[in-house]
N, C-alpha and C positions, 0 to 999 in steps of 0.2 A: 926581312920585312914581311914575307908571307907567313912566317912562323908567328909573328905578333898578331896578324889578322886572324889566323886560325885559332890562336889561343883566346883572343877576345870573343870570337864567335862561340867557342866552346863554353867559355865562362857565361856568356849571355844565355846560352841554352841551359846551363846549370842553374841560373837564377830563375828563368821564366818557367821552365817545365815543372819543377816541384811546386811552385805557387799555383800553377794551373791545376795540377793534380790535387793539391790541398783544397782548392776551391771546389773541385768536383766531389771530393770526399765529404766536405761539410755541406754540400747541397746548395751552393751559391747559384743565384739566378743567371748570372753571366759568367761563363767559363771559357769564352773564346780567347784566341790569341791576342787580339787587339785590346780587349778589356783588361787582360792580365798585364800586358806590357804597359799600358797606361797607368794602372794602379801601382806597378813596381816602380816606374819612373817617379810617380808622385811620392812614394815612400822614400825613395833615394833622395829626392829633393828635400823632403821633410828632414831626413837625416842630416843633410848638409846644413840646413837652417838651424837645427838643434845644436850641431857642433859649433856653429858660429856664435850663437846667442846664449847657450847654457853651459855653465862652467862645471857644475857638479856632475860626476859620472852617473850616480844613481838617478838623479833627476832626468838626465839625458836619456838613459835607457828606458825609464818609465814613460817619458814623453814620447819616445819613439814607438813604444809598444801601444800606448793608448792612441796616439795619432795615427799609427798604422791601422789600428782596428777601425777607426772612423773612416779612413781612406778606403780600406778594403770593403767595409760594409756598404759604402756609397757606390764605389766604382763597380763592385761585383754583385750588387743587388742582393745583399744578404743581411742577416741580423748583426748587431754589434758583437754578440758573443761569438758567432761564427767568424766574424771579421777578426776578432781577437785571436782565435785559433790560427787563422791564416797569417796574421801578423807575427805571432810567435815563430811560426815556421819560417816566415820570410826573414826575420831578424837572424835566426840561426843560419840560414842559407847564405845571407849576405856576409856575415862574419866568416863563415867557412870559405866563401869565395874570395874574400880579401886575403886570407891566408894562402889560398891556392894561387892567386895572382902574384903575391909576393914570392912564393916559391918558384913560379914559372920565370919571373923576372930575374930571380937569383940564379937560376940554372942558365938562363940566356946571357947572363953577365951584364945586365942593365943596371 
């Protein structure tokens, strides 16, 4: 049980820290932990909504990137273009984290 908690904490850090770093690199107005966590949860929620309502993979990916840009630009007080850069990075990180999580669960035998 403790392995699962530690694994989820590590994955949470893997998602949050790179987005926080990307926000600082592009010069976002808000780069604090709370703002980044809020914006990542909003994008994850957007991703869930997109998976439920959009069938086409291409439209889903484009919607996630554009919606993520708007979310990051609003939540992190930056421009849409900078939000786009953060969104691209976040999508790459989330996909990588999903593969990491799948690998961890496969190793743990779940």
